[in-house]
C-alpha positions as CSV (number, residue, x, y, z in Angstrom):
1,M,-88.9,45.9,-47.3
2,V,-89.0,43.8,-44.1
3,G,-86.2,45.9,-42.6
4,D,-88.1,49.1,-43.5
5,K,-91.2,47.7,-41.8
6,A,-89.3,46.9,-38.7
7,K,-87.9,50.4,-38.6
8,T,-91.3,52.0,-39.0
9,K,-92.7,49.8,-36.2
10,R,-90.1,50.8,-33.7
11,P,-91.0,54.5,-33.5
12,L,-94.7,53.5,-33.3
13,A,-94.0,51.0,-30.5
14,S,-92.0,53.7,-28.7
15,K,-94.8,56.2,-29.0
16,I,-97.3,53.7,-27.7
17,E,-95.1,53.0,-24.7
18,E,-94.7,56.7,-24.1
19,V,-98.4,57.5,-24.2
20,F,-99.9,54.4,-22.6
21,G,-96.9,53.3,-20.5
22,L,-96.2,54.0,-16.8
23,D,-92.8,54.4,-15.2
24,L,-92.0,51.7,-12.6
25,R,-90.7,54.4,-10.3
26,S,-94.0,56.3,-10.6
27,L,-95.9,53.1,-9.9
28,A,-93.8,52.6,-6.7
29,V,-94.7,56.1,-5.5
30,F,-98.4,55.4,-6.4
31,R,-98.2,52.1,-4.4
32,I,-96.8,53.9,-1.3
33,G,-99.5,56.7,-1.6
34,L,-102.3,54.2,-2.1
35,A,-101.2,52.0,0.8
36,L,-100.9,55.1,3.1
37,M,-104.5,56.1,2.1
38,V,-105.7,52.6,3.1
39,I,-103.9,52.8,6.4
40,W,-105.2,56.3,7.1
41,D,-108.7,55.2,6.2
42,L,-108.5,52.2,8.6
43,I,-107.2,54.5,11.4
44,I,-110.1,56.8,10.9
45,R,-112.6,54.0,10.8
46,V,-111.3,52.1,13.8
47,K,-112.5,54.9,16.0
48,G,-116.1,53.9,15.1
49,L,-115.5,50.1,15.1
50,N,-118.2,49.3,17.7
51,A,-120.7,51.8,16.3
52,H,-120.3,51.0,12.6
53,Y,-119.2,47.4,12.2
54,T,-120.6,45.3,15.1
55,D,-124.0,44.0,16.1
56,Y,-124.0,46.5,19.0
57,G,-123.8,49.5,16.6
58,I,-126.0,51.4,14.2
59,L,-126.4,48.5,11.7
60,P,-126.4,45.0,13.1
61,R,-125.7,42.2,10.6
62,S,-129.3,41.0,10.6
63,A,-130.5,44.6,9.6
64,L,-127.8,44.8,6.9
65,I,-128.8,41.5,5.3
66,D,-132.6,42.1,5.6
67,E,-132.6,45.8,4.6
68,L,-129.6,47.0,2.6
69,L,-127.2,44.3,1.4
70,N,-127.3,43.6,-2.4
71,P,-127.4,39.8,-2.8
72,W,-124.2,39.8,-4.8
73,Y,-122.2,41.9,-2.3
74,W,-119.9,39.9,-0.1
75,S,-118.2,40.7,3.2
76,I,-115.7,38.8,5.3
77,H,-116.7,41.1,8.1
78,L,-120.1,39.4,8.3
79,I,-118.5,36.3,9.9
80,S,-119.1,37.9,13.4
81,G,-120.7,40.9,14.9
82,H,-118.4,40.9,18.0
83,P,-116.0,43.8,18.4
84,F,-113.0,41.5,19.1
85,V,-113.4,39.7,15.7
86,Q,-113.9,43.0,13.9
87,G,-110.8,44.3,15.6
88,L,-108.8,41.4,14.4
89,L,-110.0,42.0,10.8
90,F,-109.0,45.7,11.1
91,L,-105.6,44.6,12.4
92,L,-105.2,42.1,9.5
93,A,-106.1,44.8,7.0
94,F,-103.6,47.1,8.6
95,F,-100.7,44.7,8.4
96,I,-101.6,43.7,4.8
97,A,-101.7,47.3,3.8
98,L,-98.4,47.8,5.6
99,A,-97.0,44.9,3.5
100,M,-98.3,46.7,0.4
101,L,-96.7,49.9,1.6
102,V,-93.2,48.4,1.9
103,G,-93.7,46.3,-1.2
104,Y,-93.5,42.8,0.4
105,R,-95.2,40.2,-1.7
106,T,-96.7,43.2,-3.4
107,R,-99.2,41.7,-5.8
108,L,-100.5,39.4,-3.1
109,A,-100.7,42.2,-0.6
110,T,-102.5,44.4,-3.1
111,I,-105.1,41.7,-3.9
112,A,-105.7,41.1,-0.2
113,T,-106.0,44.8,0.5
114,W,-108.5,45.2,-2.3
115,A,-110.6,42.3,-0.9
116,L,-110.5,43.6,2.6
117,V,-111.4,47.1,1.5
118,I,-114.4,45.8,-0.4
119,S,-115.4,43.6,2.5
120,L,-115.3,46.6,4.9
121,Q,-117.2,48.9,2.6
122,N,-119.9,46.2,2.0
123,R,-120.3,45.7,5.8
124,N,-121.9,49.2,6.1
125,P,-123.1,50.8,2.9
126,A,-124.6,53.7,4.9
127,L,-121.1,55.0,5.2
128,I,-120.1,54.9,1.6
129,F,-118.8,58.1,0.1
130,A,-117.0,59.2,-3.1
131,A,-113.6,58.5,-1.6
132,D,-114.7,54.9,-1.1
133,D,-115.7,54.6,-4.7
134,V,-112.4,56.0,-5.9
135,L,-110.3,53.8,-3.5
136,R,-112.3,50.7,-4.6
137,A,-111.8,51.4,-8.3
138,I,-108.1,52.3,-8.2
139,L,-107.2,49.3,-6.0
140,F,-108.9,47.0,-8.5
141,W,-106.6,48.1,-11.4
142,A,-103.6,48.2,-9.0
143,M,-103.8,44.4,-8.7
144,F,-102.8,44.0,-12.3
145,L,-99.8,46.4,-12.1
146,P,-96.1,45.7,-11.2
147,L,-96.3,47.9,-8.1
148,G,-93.4,46.1,-6.4
149,A,-90.8,46.4,-9.2
150,C,-89.2,49.5,-7.6
151,Y,-88.6,50.9,-4.1
152,S,-89.9,47.8,-2.4
153,V,-88.8,44.8,-0.3
154,D,-89.4,42.7,-3.4
155,S,-87.1,44.8,-5.6
156,A,-84.5,44.9,-2.9
157,L,-84.3,41.1,-2.9
158,N,-84.5,40.8,-6.6
159,T,-82.2,38.1,-7.9
160,S,-82.9,38.5,-11.6
161,T,-79.9,39.2,-13.8
162,Q,-82.1,40.9,-16.4
163,P,-82.4,44.6,-16.0
164,L,-86.0,45.8,-15.4
165,P,-87.5,48.1,-18.0
166,K,-87.9,51.7,-17.2
167,R,-91.6,51.7,-18.2
168,V,-94.3,49.1,-18.6
169,V,-97.2,49.3,-21.0
170,S,-100.0,46.8,-20.7
171,G,-103.8,46.5,-20.6
172,A,-103.6,47.4,-16.9
173,T,-101.6,50.6,-17.4
174,F,-104.1,51.7,-20.1
175,A,-107.0,50.7,-17.8
176,L,-105.7,52.7,-14.9
177,M,-105.3,55.8,-17.1
178,V,-108.8,55.4,-18.6
179,Q,-110.3,54.8,-15.1
180,L,-108.8,58.1,-14.0
181,C,-110.4,59.8,-16.9
182,F,-113.7,58.1,-16.1
183,I,-113.8,59.5,-12.6
184,Y,-113.8,63.1,-13.9
185,M,-115.4,62.8,-17.3
186,W,-118.4,60.8,-16.2
187,S,-118.8,63.2,-13.3
188,A,-118.8,66.0,-15.9
189,A,-121.3,64.1,-18.0
190,Y,-123.7,63.8,-15.1
191,K,-123.3,67.5,-14.3
192,T,-124.2,68.6,-17.8
193,Q,-127.7,67.1,-17.1
194,S,-128.3,69.8,-14.5
195,E,-129.1,73.4,-15.4
196,I,-127.4,74.4,-12.1
197,W,-124.0,73.5,-13.7
198,W,-124.9,74.5,-17.2
199,P,-126.1,77.0,-18.2
200,Q,-126.9,78.7,-14.9
201,G,-123.4,78.3,-13.5
202,D,-124.5,78.3,-9.8
203,A,-123.1,74.9,-8.8
204,V,-120.1,76.2,-6.9
205,Y,-122.5,78.5,-4.9
206,Y,-124.8,75.5,-4.0
207,S,-121.8,73.3,-3.2
208,L,-120.3,75.8,-0.8
209,S,-123.7,76.3,0.7
210,F,-124.0,72.7,1.7
211,D,-123.0,72.9,5.4
212,Q,-122.5,69.1,5.8
213,Y,-119.3,69.3,3.7
214,V,-118.2,72.9,3.6
215,S,-115.2,74.0,5.5
216,G,-114.4,77.4,7.1
217,F,-112.4,78.3,4.0
218,G,-115.3,77.2,1.8
219,L,-117.6,79.6,3.6
220,F,-115.0,82.4,2.9
221,L,-115.1,81.5,-0.8
222,L,-118.9,81.7,-0.7
223,S,-118.6,85.4,0.1
224,F,-116.9,86.0,-3.3
225,P,-118.9,87.9,-6.0
226,P,-121.5,85.7,-7.8
227,L,-119.8,86.2,-11.2
228,L,-116.5,84.8,-9.9
229,L,-118.3,81.7,-8.5
230,K,-120.0,81.2,-11.9
231,A,-116.6,81.5,-13.6
232,I,-115.2,78.8,-11.2
233,T,-118.2,76.6,-11.9
234,F,-117.7,76.7,-15.7
235,S,-114.0,76.3,-15.4
236,A,-114.3,73.3,-13.2
237,L,-116.9,71.7,-15.4
238,W,-114.9,72.1,-18.6
239,F,-111.7,71.1,-16.9
240,E,-113.2,67.8,-15.8
241,W,-114.3,67.2,-19.4
242,I,-111.0,68.1,-21.2
243,G,-108.3,68.0,-18.5
244,P,-107.9,64.2,-18.2
245,L,-107.4,63.8,-22.0
246,M,-104.1,65.7,-21.8
247,I,-102.4,62.5,-20.7
248,F,-103.1,60.9,-24.1
249,I,-101.7,63.8,-26.2
250,P,-99.2,62.0,-28.5
251,F,-96.8,64.9,-29.0
252,R,-94.8,66.3,-26.1
253,N,-96.6,63.7,-23.9
254,S,-94.3,64.1,-20.9
255,F,-95.0,67.9,-20.8
256,F,-98.8,67.5,-21.1
257,R,-98.8,64.7,-18.5
258,C,-97.0,67.0,-16.1
259,V,-99.4,69.8,-16.8
260,A,-102.3,67.5,-16.1
261,I,-100.8,66.1,-12.9
262,V,-100.0,69.5,-11.5
263,S,-103.4,70.9,-12.5
264,F,-105.4,68.1,-11.0
265,I,-103.3,68.1,-7.8
266,L,-104.0,71.8,-7.5
267,L,-107.7,71.1,-8.1
268,H,-107.8,68.7,-5.3
269,V,-105.9,71.0,-3.0
270,G,-108.7,73.5,-3.6
271,F,-111.3,70.7,-2.8
272,E,-109.5,69.8,0.4
273,L,-109.4,73.4,1.5
274,S,-113.0,74.0,0.7
275,F,-114.7,70.8,1.8
276,E,-114.5,68.0,4.4
277,L,-113.9,65.1,2.0
278,G,-112.0,62.6,4.1
279,V,-109.2,60.9,2.2
280,L,-110.6,61.8,-1.2
281,S,-108.3,64.6,-2.2
282,F,-105.1,62.9,-1.0
283,L,-106.1,59.6,-2.6
284,S,-106.7,61.4,-5.9
285,M,-103.4,63.2,-5.7
286,A,-101.6,59.9,-5.0
287,T,-103.3,58.3,-8.0
288,W,-102.2,61.1,-10.3
289,L,-98.6,60.5,-9.3
290,A,-98.7,57.1,-11.0
291,L,-98.6,59.0,-14.3
292,L,-95.3,60.9,-13.6
293,P,-93.4,60.5,-16.9
294,S,-89.9,59.0,-17.1
295,P,-88.1,62.2,-17.9
296,V,-89.0,63.6,-14.5
297,W,-87.3,60.6,-12.8
298,D,-84.4,60.6,-15.2
299,G,-83.8,64.3,-14.5
300,L,-84.0,63.8,-10.8
301,A,-81.6,60.9,-10.9
302,K,-79.1,62.8,-12.9
303,R,-79.2,65.7,-10.5
304,L,-78.8,63.3,-7.5
305,N,-75.9,61.4,-9.1
306,T,-73.1,63.2,-7.2
307,D,-69.5,62.2,-6.7
308,K,-70.3,61.2,-3.1
309,R,-73.1,58.9,-4.1
310,R,-71.2,57.4,-7.1
311,G,-68.2,56.7,-4.9
312,L,-70.1,54.9,-2.1
313,R,-69.4,51.2,-1.7
314,I,-70.9,48.9,0.9
315,Y,-69.2,45.7,2.0
316,Y,-70.9,42.9,3.9
317,D,-70.1,39.5,5.3
318,A,-70.8,36.9,2.5
319,D,-71.2,34.2,5.1
320,C,-74.0,36.1,6.8
321,G,-77.4,35.7,5.1
322,F,-78.9,38.2,7.5
323,C,-76.2,40.8,6.6
324,K,-76.8,40.3,2.9
325,K,-80.5,40.9,3.2
326,V,-80.1,44.0,5.4
327,V,-77.7,45.8,3.1
328,H,-80.0,45.2,0.1
329,L,-82.9,46.6,2.1
330,I,-80.9,49.6,3.3
331,R,-79.9,50.4,-0.3
332,T,-83.5,50.3,-1.4
333,V,-85.0,52.2,1.6
334,L,-82.4,55.0,1.3
335,I,-82.9,55.2,-2.5
336,L,-79.3,54.6,-3.4
337,P,-80.0,52.1,-6.3
338,R,-76.6,52.4,-8.0
339,T,-74.6,51.7,-4.9
340,P,-72.5,48.5,-5.3
341,L,-73.0,45.9,-2.6
342,L,-69.8,43.9,-2.4
343,M,-68.6,40.8,-0.4
344,A,-65.9,41.7,2.1
345,Q,-64.2,38.4,1.5
346,D,-63.2,39.5,-2.0
347,D,-61.0,42.3,-0.6
348,A,-58.3,41.2,1.9
349,S,-58.0,44.6,3.5
350,I,-61.7,45.1,3.8
351,C,-62.1,41.6,5.2
352,A,-59.5,42.2,7.8
353,D,-61.3,45.4,8.9
354,M,-64.6,43.6,9.0
355,E,-63.3,40.9,11.2
356,A,-61.4,43.2,13.5
357,K,-64.3,45.6,14.0
358,N,-67.0,42.9,13.8
359,S,-68.8,45.2,11.4
360,W,-69.9,45.9,7.9
361,V,-67.6,48.3,6.0
362,V,-68.7,51.4,4.2
363,V,-66.2,53.2,2.0
364,D,-66.8,56.8,0.8
365,W,-65.8,58.4,-2.4
366,Q,-62.4,59.4,-1.0
367,G,-61.6,56.0,0.4
368,N,-62.4,56.6,4.0
369,R,-63.9,53.7,5.9
370,Y,-66.8,53.7,8.3
371,F,-68.0,51.0,10.7
372,K,-70.9,50.0,12.8
373,F,-73.5,52.8,13.5
374,E,-71.2,55.5,12.2
375,A,-71.4,53.8,8.8
376,I,-75.2,53.8,9.0
377,A,-75.2,57.5,9.7
378,Y,-72.9,58.1,6.7
379,V,-75.0,56.1,4.3
380,V,-78.2,57.9,5.6
381,S,-76.5,61.2,4.9
382,L,-76.3,60.3,1.2
383,S,-80.0,59.4,1.0
384,P,-82.0,61.8,-1.2
385,L,-85.0,61.3,1.1
386,F,-83.7,60.6,4.6
387,G,-80.4,62.6,4.5
388,F,-81.8,65.1,7.0
389,L,-81.7,62.4,9.7
390,A,-77.9,62.1,9.5
391,K,-77.4,65.0,12.0
392,V,-79.7,63.3,14.5
393,L,-77.9,60.0,14.1
394,R,-74.5,61.7,14.6
395,W,-75.7,63.3,17.8
396,R,-73.5,61.9,20.5
397,P,-76.2,60.3,22.7
398,V,-77.9,58.7,19.6
399,M,-74.6,57.5,18.3
400,A,-73.7,55.9,21.6
401,V,-77.1,54.1,21.8
402,G,-77.0,53.2,18.1
403,T,-73.5,51.7,18.4
404,R,-74.5,49.6,21.3
405,F,-77.5,48.4,19.5
406,Y,-75.4,47.6,16.4
407,E,-72.9,45.6,18.5
408,T,-75.7,43.6,20.1
409,I,-77.1,42.7,16.7
410,A,-73.7,41.9,15.3
411,S,-73.0,39.5,18.2
412,N,-76.4,37.8,17.8
413,R,-76.7,37.5,14.0
414,R,-78.4,34.1,14.2
415,A,-81.2,35.4,16.4
416,A,-81.5,38.5,14.3
417,G,-81.7,36.4,11.2
418,M,-85.0,35.0,12.4
419,L,-86.5,38.4,11.8
420,T,-85.5,38.4,8.2
421,K,-86.2,34.7,7.6
422,P,-89.5,35.3,5.9
423,L,-87.8,37.6,3.4
424,K,-86.6,35.6,0.5
425,F,-84.4,36.5,-2.5
426,R,-86.6,36.0,-5.6
427,P,-86.4,37.1,-9.2
428,I,-88.7,39.9,-10.4
429,E,-90.1,39.9,-14.0
430,V,-91.9,42.8,-15.5
431,R,-93.4,41.1,-18.6
432,P,-97.0,41.9,-19.5
433,S,-99.1,38.7,-19.7
434,R,-101.3,38.4,-22.7
435,L,-103.9,36.7,-20.5
436,L,-103.9,39.5,-17.9
437,N,-103.9,42.1,-20.7
438,A,-107.0,40.5,-22.2
439,I,-108.7,40.3,-18.8
440,A,-107.9,43.9,-17.9
441,L,-109.1,45.3,-21.3
442,A,-112.3,43.2,-21.1
443,L,-113.0,44.4,-17.6
444,L,-112.3,48.0,-18.7
445,L,-114.8,47.6,-21.5
446,F,-117.3,46.2,-19.0
447,T,-116.6,49.2,-16.8
448,F,-117.3,51.6,-19.6
449,I,-120.6,49.8,-20.4
450,W,-121.6,50.0,-16.7
451,N,-120.9,53.7,-16.6
452,L,-122.7,54.4,-19.8
453,R,-125.6,52.3,-18.7
454,S,-125.8,54.1,-15.3
455,F,-125.6,57.5,-17.0
456,A,-128.3,56.7,-19.5
457,A,-130.6,55.3,-16.8
458,Q,-130.2,58.3,-14.5
459,T,-130.6,60.8,-17.4
460,F,-133.6,58.9,-18.7
461,S,-135.3,58.8,-15.3
462,R,-134.8,62.6,-14.7
463,R,-136.6,63.6,-17.9
464,P,-140.2,64.9,-17.4
465,I,-141.1,63.6,-20.9
466,E,-139.6,60.8,-23.0
467,K,-137.5,61.8,-25.9
468,D,-136.5,59.8,-28.9
469,D,-132.7,60.3,-28.9
470,W,-129.5,58.5,-28.2
471,I,-130.0,58.5,-24.4
472,S,-133.3,56.7,-24.7
473,A,-131.9,54.3,-27.3
474,T,-128.9,53.6,-25.1
475,H,-131.0,53.1,-22.0
476,K,-133.3,50.7,-23.9
477,F,-130.4,48.8,-25.5
478,L,-128.3,48.4,-22.3
479,N,-131.3,47.3,-20.2
480,R,-131.7,44.1,-22.2
481,R,-131.5,40.9,-20.4
482,T,-128.0,40.2,-21.9
483,F,-126.5,43.1,-20.1
484,Q,-128.5,42.5,-16.9
485,R,-126.9,39.1,-16.7
486,L,-123.6,40.8,-16.3
487,D,-124.7,42.6,-13.1
488,P,-123.3,39.9,-10.8
489,V,-119.8,40.6,-12.2
490,S,-120.0,44.3,-11.4
491,R,-121.4,43.6,-7.9
492,L,-118.9,40.9,-7.0
493,T,-115.9,43.0,-8.2
494,R,-117.5,46.3,-7.1
495,L,-116.9,47.8,-10.5
496,D,-120.5,49.1,-10.1
497,Q,-119.2,52.7,-10.3
498,S,-121.0,56.0,-10.0
499,W,-119.2,59.2,-10.2
500,S,-121.9,61.6,-9.0
501,I,-120.4,63.7,-6.2
502,F,-122.1,67.1,-6.5
503,A,-123.7,65.7,-9.7
504,P,-126.0,65.9,-11.5
505,S,-126.4,68.9,-9.1
506,P,-125.1,69.8,-5.6
507,P,-127.3,68.8,-2.7
508,L,-130.0,71.3,-1.9
509,D,-131.5,69.5,1.1
510,D,-129.2,71.1,3.6
511,G,-129.7,71.3,7.4
512,W,-128.6,69.8,10.7
513,H,-129.9,67.3,13.3
514,V,-131.0,68.1,16.8
515,I,-131.7,65.3,19.3
516,E,-133.9,66.4,22.2
517,G,-133.6,63.8,25.0
518,K,-135.6,63.3,28.2
519,L,-133.7,61.8,31.1
520,K,-135.3,59.6,33.8
521,N,-135.0,62.5,36.2
522,G,-137.1,64.6,33.9
523,S,-134.3,66.8,32.6
524,E,-134.2,67.7,28.9
525,I,-130.8,67.6,27.2
526,D,-129.2,67.8,23.8
527,V,-128.1,64.2,23.2
528,L,-126.1,64.9,20.1
529,L,-124.0,67.5,21.9
530,G,-123.4,65.1,24.8
531,G,-125.8,66.8,27.3
532,G,-126.6,70.4,28.3
533,A,-129.4,72.5,27.1
534,V,-131.0,71.8,23.8
535,N,-129.4,74.0,21.1
536,W,-131.5,74.6,18.0
537,D,-129.0,77.0,16.5
538,K,-127.2,76.2,13.3
539,P,-123.7,74.7,14.0
540,T,-120.6,76.1,12.4
541,P,-118.3,73.9,10.3
542,K,-116.0,73.6,13.3
543,Q,-118.8,72.5,15.5
544,L,-120.1,70.0,12.9
545,K,-116.6,68.5,12.7
546,A,-116.6,68.1,16.5
547,I,-120.1,66.5,16.4
548,Y,-119.3,64.0,13.7
549,G,-115.8,63.1,14.7
550,N,-114.9,61.5,11.4
551,Q,-116.0,61.3,7.8
552,Q,-118.0,58.1,8.3
553,W,-120.3,59.7,10.9
554,R,-120.7,62.8,8.6
555,V,-121.8,60.6,5.7
556,Y,-124.1,58.6,7.9
557,F,-126.0,61.7,9.1
558,I,-126.3,62.9,5.5
559,N,-127.7,59.5,4.5
560,L,-130.2,59.7,7.4
561,N,-131.8,62.5,5.4
562,R,-131.9,60.5,2.2
563,A,-134.3,57.7,1.1
564,I,-132.1,55.1,2.9
565,G,-132.7,57.0,6.1
566,K,-136.1,55.4,6.7
567,K,-134.3,52.1,7.1
568,L,-131.5,53.5,9.2
569,Y,-133.4,55.5,11.8
570,P,-134.9,52.7,13.9
571,Y,-131.5,51.1,14.4
572,Y,-129.8,54.4,15.2
573,G,-132.5,55.0,17.8
574,K,-131.8,51.8,19.6
575,Y,-128.0,52.3,19.3
576,L,-128.3,55.8,20.9
577,C,-130.4,54.6,23.8
578,R,-128.0,51.6,24.4
579,T,-124.8,53.6,24.3
580,W,-126.1,56.5,26.4
581,N,-127.5,54.3,29.1
582,A,-124.4,52.2,29.2
583,T,-122.3,55.2,30.3
584,H,-124.9,56.9,32.6
585,E,-126.7,55.7,35.8
586,G,-129.9,56.4,37.6
587,G,-131.8,59.5,36.8
588,K,-129.2,60.5,34.2
589,Q,-130.2,57.6,31.9
590,L,-132.1,58.4,28.8
591,E,-135.8,57.7,29.0
592,S,-136.7,58.8,25.4
593,F,-135.7,61.2,22.7
594,E,-137.0,62.9,19.6
595,M,-134.7,63.5,16.7
596,Y,-135.3,66.5,14.4
597,F,-133.9,67.6,11.2
598,M,-133.7,71.4,10.8
599,D,-134.4,71.5,7.1
600,E,-132.6,74.5,5.6
601,R,-133.1,73.9,1.9
602,T,-130.6,75.9,-0.1
603,V,-132.2,78.7,-2.2
604,P,-130.9,80.6,-5.2
605,P,-128.4,83.5,-4.5
606,G,-130.0,86.5,-2.9
607,E,-133.2,84.8,-1.8
608,P,-134.2,84.5,1.9
609,Q,-133.6,81.1,3.5
610,D,-136.2,79.5,5.8
611,V,-135.6,76.6,8.3
612,E,-138.3,74.0,8.8
613,K,-138.2,71.8,11.9
614,V,-139.0,68.2,10.9
615,K,-139.4,65.4,13.3
616,R,-137.6,62.3,12.0
617,L,-137.7,59.9,14.9
618,E,-139.4,59.4,18.2
619,Q,-137.7,56.7,20.4
620,S,-138.4,55.3,23.8
621,C,-135.4,53.8,25.6
622,S,-137.4,51.6,27.8
623,D,-138.4,49.2,24.9
């Protein structure tokens, strides 16, 4: 009886691992993609460092603390408002994200990246966009996952004799998968509260009509027949409801996961082509790659397991710690995990060649030996990812320089060893912790409650009359003091999620800003366009992209037209005066300006559209 029970448990455990587990190789690709998104985001933001994150910009620290910052939000970036200090924090975040990218001290790097991302976002909430919400949420669960178990510096220097599992199943893997579902399904839930999405089906029309986000391709789609746009609206809504659940289908799970991954990647390709969304689309694609099932990797590994790769052997000097680390790193970087790394001293012939050539020794599948930079070129040629570089490395001028460089390093191993000194051989264990599982699942439950509470509150507030239904009951229940006491947890961890892009309905308050400035010499100029005659015409998507420069400025100008804008306008006015006059002299300095919003509220299809000129700010630059 006991034996029978054990046998029945094994298939169940295997099925649980299949459905709720994540492949370590997929997690490695996910880590690389996530780190690249953080680095990309930092590069975009650093262009607006002075304007967005210093006391000389659009939101000084005093204004942030007095006007916008939630008491439970925290930010390391508040330690100083000086550009130099902010630059150092950006640099720190960049190098930590780089450590996460290569998988060096991966968990620590992921935790530090999450903390610095939250700190940066909290420094200027006027710039927060959907991509920031997704990045924040995904990074949180990434901290609990073994992201460095494959294709990383950590895995390259792994000393554990125990083989790593192919997949890992834990509270964190389940949480990441559910979080991915939350992003789409809660968004769909919000959208069903608007008649524009259902039953009218005009949401895609209104979304593509919102000039602040739409691209040139999006405007092209807007010219499609209304019935087709309605069909796309209904398809997108139902796909957000049902699509994420495919990853939990217990039969043929690998197949349905692949269908879900490909489908959502294509969905985000469509978003990227149609809208200006910053890193959102690529971030979402990278997150879906975490779910790639094991058979995909196994099939790829089988296909790449050629005679040439199987026959490759690398010999290094056992007395050289630097050499040992380098060959382990090369094997990992070039994705040749099955290549044996052998000590040259164990083979007399190889050892003799190593000493004679003062070089590592690479032996191919036919027994041919390669040395120095030529050996590097050969090993690179076998890499599934970097093999295309072999021709470049074998080009005579590159080979000559590379050989000279190799000989310099080989003759100065002790000095070169200082570069790899921080890299230590350590064992890696992929063993889910009961404590971490419990914490992850508890926080996932908390996240669900927060999302449900937010949804119920927003739905309840939008109703013209109160109804006695589950929404009202949920809103009343989750607004009890017991749940309100949990608010600090959500604020501190930034699990205070809201998945409401184009939800409950797409923005209808469309338009553009015009800043009419008066110079000290009496001339009138268009300040937003950098000078010249004032232009009241509607800008094209290409012109808007040039005006904004990056996604943060785009979001900021959108927020100027929201409720938060009343708090932002005064500081923007002072910033604009200060920055303009710092780069202009005499009569070309700005004396005053008036900021207008050309309100072009989106109307239903076929109706004439009016534009209303609304003055938002009148600013004197002599104050």
